[in-house]
C-alpha positions in Angstrom: -0.8 5.9 16.7 2.1 3.7 17.7 2.8 0.1 16.9 3.4 -1.8 20.1 5.3 -4.8 18.6 6.5 -5.8 15.2 8.9 -8.3 13.8 10.2 -8.8 10.3 8.3 -11.4 8.4 10.8 -13.0 6.2 8.5 -14.7 3.8 5.0 -15.9 3.2 3.9 -18.8 5.4 3.0 -21.3 2.8 -0.2 -23.3 3.1 0.5 -26.5 1.2 -2.7 -28.0 0.0 -3.2 -30.5 -2.7 -6.1 -28.8 -4.5 -5.9 -25.5 -6.4 -8.6 -23.1 -7.4 -9.5 -21.7 -10.7 -10.7 -18.0 -10.9 -12.9 -16.4 -13.5 -14.3 -12.9 -14.0 -17.6 -12.2 -12.5 -20.3 -10.1 -14.1 -19.8 -7.2 -11.6 -16.1 -6.8 -12.3 -14.9 -8.8 -9.4 -13.1 -12.1 -9.5 -14.4 -15.3 -7.9 -12.6 -18.6 -7.6 -13.7 -22.1 -6.8 -12.0 -25.5 -6.7 -12.0 -27.5 -10.0 -13.2 -30.6 -8.3 -16.3 -28.7 -7.0 -15.2 -28.7 -3.3 -12.8 -26.3 -1.7 -9.9 -27.5 0.4 -11.2 -25.0 3.1 -14.8 -24.9 4.2 -15.6 -21.3 3.6 -15.2 -18.4 1.3 -13.0 -15.2 1.5 -14.2 -11.8 0.2 -11.6 -9.0 -0.4 -12.6 -5.4 -1.2 -9.8 -3.3 -2.7 -10.2 0.5 -2.4 -9.8 2.1 -5.8 -7.8 2.3 -9.1 -6.8 5.9 -8.8 -4.7 6.3 -5.6 -2.2 3.7 -6.8 -2.0 1.3 -9.7 -0.8 -1.3 -7.1 -4.3 -2.5 -6.2 -5.1 -4.0 -9.6 -1.7 -4.5 -11.1 0.0 -6.1 -8.0 -2.4 -6.9 -5.1 -5.2 -8.6 -7.1 -3.1 -11.1 -9.0 -1.0 -11.8 -5.9 -4.2 -12.5 -3.9 -5.7 -14.6 -6.6 -2.5 -16.7 -6.8 -2.4 -17.2 -3.0 -6.0 -18.2 -2.7 -5.8 -20.5 -5.7 -2.7 -22.2 -4.3 -4.6 -22.8 -1.0 -7.7 -24.1 -2.8 -10.0 -21.6 -1.1 -13.0 -20.0 -2.7 -12.7 -16.3 -3.1 -14.3 -13.1 -4.4 -12.2 -10.0 -5.1 -13.8 -6.7 -6.0 -12.9 -3.0 -6.2 -14.9 -0.2 -4.6 -13.5 2.4 -7.1 -13.0 5.0 -4.4 -16.7 5.0 -3.4 -17.4 4.2 0.2 -21.1 3.5 -0.5 -20.1 1.1 -3.2 -17.8 -0.6 -0.8 -20.7 -1.0 1.6 -22.9 -2.4 -1.1 -20.2 -4.9 -2.2 -19.7 -6.0 1.4 -23.4 -6.5 1.9 -23.5 -8.6 -1.3 -20.5 -10.7 -0.2 -22.0 -11.3 3.2 -25.3 -12.3 1.6 -23.4 -14.6 -0.8 -21.9 -16.5 2.1 -18.3 -15.3 2.7 -17.0 -16.4 6.0 -14.1 -14.1 6.0 -14.1 -10.5 4.7 -11.0 -8.4 4.2 -11.2 -4.7 3.3 -8.9 -1.8 2.5 -11.1 0.9 4.0 -11.7 4.2 2.2 -12.3 5.8 5.6 -12.4 4.4 9.1 -16.1 5.3 9.7 -17.5 3.4 6.8 -14.9 0.6 7.3 -16.0 0.2 11.0 -19.7 0.0 9.9 -18.9 -2.7 7.4 -17.0 -4.7 10.1 -19.8 -4.3 12.6 -22.3 -5.6 10.1 -20.1 -8.5 9.2 -19.6 -9.5 12.8 -23.3 -9.4 13.4 -23.6 -12.0 10.7 -20.8 -14.2 12.1 -18.3 -13.1 9.4 -14.7 -12.7 10.5 -12.9 -9.6 9.3 -9.4 -8.5 8.4 -8.0 -5.0 7.9 -5.8 -5.2 4.8 -3.1 -2.7 4.4 -5.0 0.1 6.3 -6.1 -0.1 9.9 -9.8 0.8 10.5 -9.8 3.0 13.6 -12.7 2.2 15.8 -13.2 -1.0 13.8 -13.6 -4.6 15.0 -11.3 -6.5 12.6 -10.0 -9.8 14.0 -6.6 -9.1 12.4 -4.6 -6.4 10.7 -2.3 -7.3 7.8 0.0 -4.6 6.5 3.6 -3.3 6.4 5.2 -1.4 9.3 3.9 1.9 8.1 5.9 4.1 10.5 9.0 2.4 9.1 7.8 3.3 5.6 7.8 6.9 6.5 11.1 6.6 8.3 12.6 5.1 5.1 11.2 8.0 3.0 12.6 10.5 5.5 16.0 8.9 5.5 16.0 8.5 1.7 15.3 12.2 1.3 18.0 13.1 3.9 20.5 10.8 2.0 19.7 12.7 -1.2 19.9 16.2 0.4 22.9 15.7 2.7 23.4 17.9 5.7 23.2 21.2 3.8 20.5 23.9 4.5 17.4 22.7 2.8 13.7 23.7 2.5 11.3 20.8 2.5 7.7 20.4 1.3 5.6 17.5 2.6 3.0 16.1 0.2 1.1 13.8 2.5 -1.5 11.1 1.7 -5.2 11.2 2.3 -6.3 12.6 5.7 -8.8 9.7 6.0 -6.1 7.1 5.6 -4.5 6.1 8.9 -1.5 4.9 6.9 -0.9 8.4 5.7 -0.7 9.6 9.3 1.9 6.9 10.1 3.9 7.7 6.9 4.1 11.4 7.8 4.9 10.6 11.5 7.8 8.3 10.5 9.2 10.8 8.1 9.0 13.7 10.6 10.8 11.6 13.2 13.8 11.4 10.9 13.8 14.8 9.2 12.8 16.9 12.2 16.0 15.8 14.0 18.1 17.4 11.3 18.6 21.0 12.3 19.6 22.3 8.8 16.2 21.4 7.3 13.2 23.7 7.3 9.6 22.8 6.5 8.3 25.4 4.1 5.0 23.7 3.3 3.0 20.6 4.2 -0.5 19.5 3.1 -2.5 16.2 2.9 -3.9 15.3 -0.5 -7.6 14.2 -0.3 -8.2 10.6 -1.5 -4.5 10.4 -2.7 -5.8 12.2 -5.8 -2.8 12.8 -8.1 -4.5 15.6 -10.0 -5.3 17.5 -6.8 -1.7 16.8 -5.8 -0.5 18.8 -8.8 -2.6 21.8 -7.8 -1.6 21.5 -4.1 2.1 21.3 -4.8 1.9 24.2 -7.2 0.4 26.3 -4.4 3.0 25.2 -1.9 5.8 25.8 -4.3 4.5 29.3 -5.0 4.0 30.1 -1.3 7.7 29.1 -0.8 8.7 31.5 -3.6 10.1 28.5 -5.5 12.7 27.9 -2.7 12.1 24.2 -2.4 15.1 21.8 -2.0 13.3 18.6 -1.3 9.9 17.0 -1.5 8.7 14.3 0.9 5.9 12.8 -1.3 4.0 9.9 0.4 3.7 7.7 -2.7 4.9 7.5 -6.3 1.7 9.1 -7.6 2.1 12.2 -5.5 5.8 12.2 -6.3 5.0 12.2 -10.0 2.7 15.1 -9.4 5.5 17.1 -7.7 7.9 16.1 -10.4 5.6 17.4 -13.1 5.5 20.9 -11.5 9.3 20.8 -11.0 9.7 20.0 -14.7 7.7 23.0 -15.6 10.1 25.1 -13.5 13.3 23.5 -14.9 14.1 21.7 -11.6 13.3 18.1 -12.2 16.3 16.0 -11.1 17.7 18.9 -9.1 15.1 18.7 -6.3 15.0 15.2 -4.6 11.5 13.7 -4.4 10.5 10.6 -2.5 7.8 8.0 -3.2 6.3 4.7 -2.3 4.9 1.5 -4.0 7.7 1.0 -6.5 5.3 1.5 -9.4 6.5 1.4 -13.0 6.4 5.2 -13.2 8.1 5.5 -9.8 10.9 3.1 -10.7 11.4 4.9 -14.1 11.6 8.2 -12.3 14.2 6.8 -9.9 16.2 5.4 -12.9 15.9 8.8 -14.7 17.1 10.7 -11.5 13.9 12.8 -11.1 12.9 10.8 -8.0 15.5 9.9 -5.5 13.9 6.9 -4.0 10.7 4.8 -3.5 9.6 2.3 -0.9 8.9 -1.3 -2.0 6.2 -3.2 -0.3 6.0 -6.7 -1.9 2.4 -7.4 -2.9 3.2 -11.0 -3.1 4.4 -11.0 0.6 1.4 -8.9 1.8 -1.1 -10.9 -0.2 0.4 -14.2 1.1 0.1 -12.9 4.7 -3.5 -12.0 4.2 -4.2 -15.3 2.5 -2.6 -17.2 5.4 -4.7 -15.3 8.0 -7.9 -15.7 6.0 -7.4 -19.4 5.5 -6.7 -19.9 9.2 -10.0 -18.1 10.0 -11.8 -20.2 7.4 -10.5 -23.3 9.1 -11.5 -22.1 12.5 -7.9 -21.5 13.6 -5.9 -18.5 14.8 -3.5 -16.7 12.5 0.2 -16.3 13.3 0.9 -12.7 14.2 4.0 -10.6 14.7 2.5 -8.4 17.5 -0.3 -5.9 18.0 -1.2 -2.5 16.7 -2.9 0.1 19.0 -6.3 1.4 17.9 -6.6 4.4 20.2 -10.0 5.2 18.7 -11.4 1.8 19.5 -9.4 1.4 22.7 -8.0 -2.0 21.7 -4.9 -3.7 20.5 -5.4 -5.4 17.2 -3.6 -8.7 16.5 -1.3 -7.8 13.6 0.9 -9.3 10.9 3.3 -6.5 10.0 5.9 -6.8 7.3 9.1 -5.0 6.5 9.3 -2.4 3.7 12.4 -1.9 1.6 14.0 1.4 0.5 14.7 1.5 -3.3 17.2 3.7 -5.0 18.8 3.6 -8.4 21.3 1.1 -7.0 18.7 -1.6 -6.2 15.8 -1.1 -8.6 16.8 -4.5 -9.9 15.7 -6.1 -6.5 12.0 -5.1 -7.3 12.3 -6.7 -10.8 13.9 -9.8 -9.4 11.1 -10.2 -6.8 8.4 -9.9 -9.4 7.2 -6.6 -8.2 7.4 -5.2 -11.7 8.5 -6.6 -15.0 11.7 -5.5 -16.8 9.7 -5.1 -20.0 7.4 -2.5 -18.4 10.1 -0.6 -16.5 12.7 -0.6 -19.2 10.4 0.3 -22.1 11.5 3.0 -24.6 13.7 5.7 -23.2 14.4 3.8 -20.0 16.2 0.9 -21.7 19.7 2.4 -21.4 19.1 3.3 -17.7 18.0 -0.3 -17.0 21.1 -1.6 -18.7 23.3 0.7 -16.6 21.4 -0.6 -13.5 22.0 -4.2 -14.4 18.4 -4.9 -15.4 17.9 -7.0 -18.5 
């Protein structure tokens, strides 16, 4: 999968509307919002289905509040729910949202097959669709909103290379879910960087089903054993998988000696970076991504076209998907403060307990 065109999106394209919406918790665990005056600034309703709460804490801790804030600011009615890692539940939620009158539906698919079926059903009912964060291969989304995921992998590869240097090194890849197209792009971007360094040898590589952190521990233990413990670096696709690898390295007295990558700039990931057990993570601003989704959704609600940065090839579907692709940022101990300053995490959470001194050293207060 290759991205045909991308440009850096410097910030959210604000939609300045006078009215704001007020969200409340719905009975089914989702959030719905409506305008205080009883009429939305935009004639329509947006539904968003997040994937789970296990693969990464970002979906509930970062994406949901960022999306709520963006929709409230725009004065558009919304419904945000979480499929809890269950493709059938996501389909049921989508059916309910369509029946409830959403005019735009955004999904983070759990797999392309079920995602494509949801989008086909939505289109048959006149509902516009947006792929959020993950491209649905063979789908029919009107737009794709994400980060440049090949660049995410390239940043991870370069981050690991910076930590290892040009010495001889054995590398293990702990890739994301095989059903997630993003995971394929992350791995491809990392390989493009690391495969070009002749002193590095891949001694193990495996995808982790459903980004399951517990399975990641078992998988990494097996890869570590197969390599006779001769592992010098770990290309972990996100902070959860990185944490799994670190736990195994700790048991073998190697935490902090073997560089490990990550992604999402979670609280745990940033703490590991500050502690030196993880050499880097990749920050993808939820505020920026949610703002881009909100802008695209609101444009569709208003019967307009969204502003895009290019297209992304869907080889399975044989089409080029209009895309809004944002730039990720590499985070090391030297710039953890940037995530805090951007609101990606709070200093209180990251600097709690044993991490207070490391935060002070990093200029975080």
